[in-house]
N, C-alpha and C positions, 0 to 999 in steps of 0.2 A: 526654454533652450534644450537642445538635444543632449548636451552634457549632463543636465540634471536628471535624465532618464536612466543613467547608468551608475548604479551604486550597489556593489555586491552585498554589503552588510544590510542595506535597506531592502534589497531584493529577498534575502534570506529571511529577514524579519517578517516581510509581507507574506512569504510562503508559509511560515510557521503559524501566523495568525489565521490564514485561510484554511490550513490543514486542521487546526484546532476547531474552527467553526464547523467544518464538514464533519469531523469526528463527534462534536457536540450534538449536531443535528442528527447524526446517525444513532446516537445513544437514545434520543427522545423519540425516534421513529421506529420502535419495535425492538430496541436493544440489539441491533445488528452487531455492533462491535463485541458485545458480551457473547452472543451466540457463536459468532465467527471465531472469537478467541478460544472458546471451548473446543472447537473443531481443530484449530491449529495446535493446541496443546496435545492433541492425540498423535500428531505427526512425530515420528521418532527423531530423537536427537541425532544430528549428523546428516539429516536429509538435505539434499541440495536441489534447488529449483528456483523458479522465478515467482514474482508476485502474481503473474498470470496463472501459474500452476497452483498457487495457494487459492486464488479465486475459483479455479475449477474444482478443487477439493471441497471448498466451503459450499459452492453452489450445488454440488452433488448431494449435500445434506439438506437441500431446499432452502438455504439461507441466502437472501439477497438484500442489499441495502435499499434505502429509499431513493438513492440517486447514485448513478455510476461513479461519480467523483469520490464517493466514500471509500472505494477500493484503495485509491492512492493514499488517503489519510490513514486507513487501516494498516497498510503495509508500513507506512512511516512510523506509526505507533509501535508496531512490532519491532522495528529497528530501534526506536527510542528506548524501549523497555528491554532491549537486548535479548529478545526471543529469537530473532533472526539477525544475521549480519551479512553484509555484502562480501562476496568472495573476490571482487575485483574483475570477475569475468562478466561478459555480456553476451546475449544471444538475441535473436529476433523473436518477436511475439508471433503467436500462431493464430489468434482470433482474427477472423476476416476483417472486422471493423477496426482493428488495430493497425492495419496496413503494414505489417511486418516491421513495426518500429523496433528500435533497439531497446532491450530490457535488461536490467541488472539481474545477476544470478546471486541467490542468497543461500546461506547455510543455517539450519536450525541449530541453535546453541543449547 
């Protein structure tokens, strides 16, 4: 039934499971999260930017994940561990492949 497809709590739980799996896979595929974390920790407190900006900063150091979905999991982990926080602002993404999607703006805590 269509009504069974819509459940916010179950949706959030499924998201968390998927993000944890991607993050776990990233850890075993070259320690991406650890390397990327070390780069992010050099970003000054109070910095404001997007997850896409963080990706650009990390990639400049030659660090890339085993799969592009690991970026979303990595940004979520930064939020979960209160390294960055959402500002409530949004902007469009710049990467051509992102098709100018709306993207949250974060602040480094």
